[in-house]
C-alpha positions in Angstrom: 104.6 141.2 114.5 102.4 138.1 114.8 103.5 134.8 113.2 101.1 132.1 112.5 102.1 128.5 111.3 101.1 128.3 107.6 98.9 125.3 108.3 96.7 127.2 110.9 96.6 130.2 108.5 95.5 128.0 105.7 92.6 126.4 107.9 91.6 129.8 108.9 91.4 131.2 105.4 89.3 128.1 104.4 86.8 128.9 107.3 87.6 125.7 109.2 86.3 125.2 112.7 89.5 125.2 114.5 87.9 124.0 117.8 87.6 120.6 116.1 90.7 118.5 114.7 91.7 119.7 111.3 94.1 117.9 108.8 95.9 120.2 106.5 97.7 118.8 103.3 99.8 120.8 101.3 100.9 119.2 98.1 103.6 121.0 96.4 105.7 120.4 93.5 108.4 118.5 95.3 107.4 118.3 98.9 104.0 117.3 100.6 103.3 118.4 104.1 100.6 117.0 106.3 99.7 118.9 109.5 97.1 117.9 112.2 95.7 120.8 114.2 94.1 120.3 117.5 92.3 123.3 119.1 94.1 125.4 116.5 97.8 124.3 117.5 100.0 122.1 115.5 99.8 118.7 117.2 101.6 116.6 114.6 103.2 117.0 111.2 104.7 114.8 108.6 106.6 115.7 105.4 107.7 113.7 102.4 109.8 114.7 99.3 107.2 113.8 96.9 104.8 116.2 95.3 103.0 116.9 91.9 106.3 116.9 90.0 106.6 113.2 90.8 103.3 112.3 88.9 104.3 113.5 85.4 105.2 109.8 84.2 102.5 108.1 86.2 99.4 110.1 85.3 96.8 108.1 83.5 96.5 108.8 79.8 92.8 109.4 80.2 93.4 112.1 82.8 95.8 113.9 80.6 93.4 113.8 77.7 90.5 115.2 79.7 92.5 117.9 81.5 91.6 116.4 84.7 93.5 117.2 87.9 96.4 115.1 87.3 97.1 116.3 83.6 98.0 119.5 82.1 94.9 121.1 82.7 95.7 121.6 86.6 98.6 124.0 86.1 100.9 121.5 84.6 103.6 122.3 82.1 
């Protein structure tokens, strides 16, 4: 069995050049993870307990009406 850090797997799937520094940002519903890859290895990571679920009351009205990324058109409720 081969295990690969999820950030590296995401970068590989996106076709990123892992010989250069790559910043991977995973924004979930309740958690945001930022990972810095250097030569394909995890060199730094940060997590915060904020995610898309925290945007509900702060999304500008125009974005909600137009179905923009911050509104219901982006997989919201």
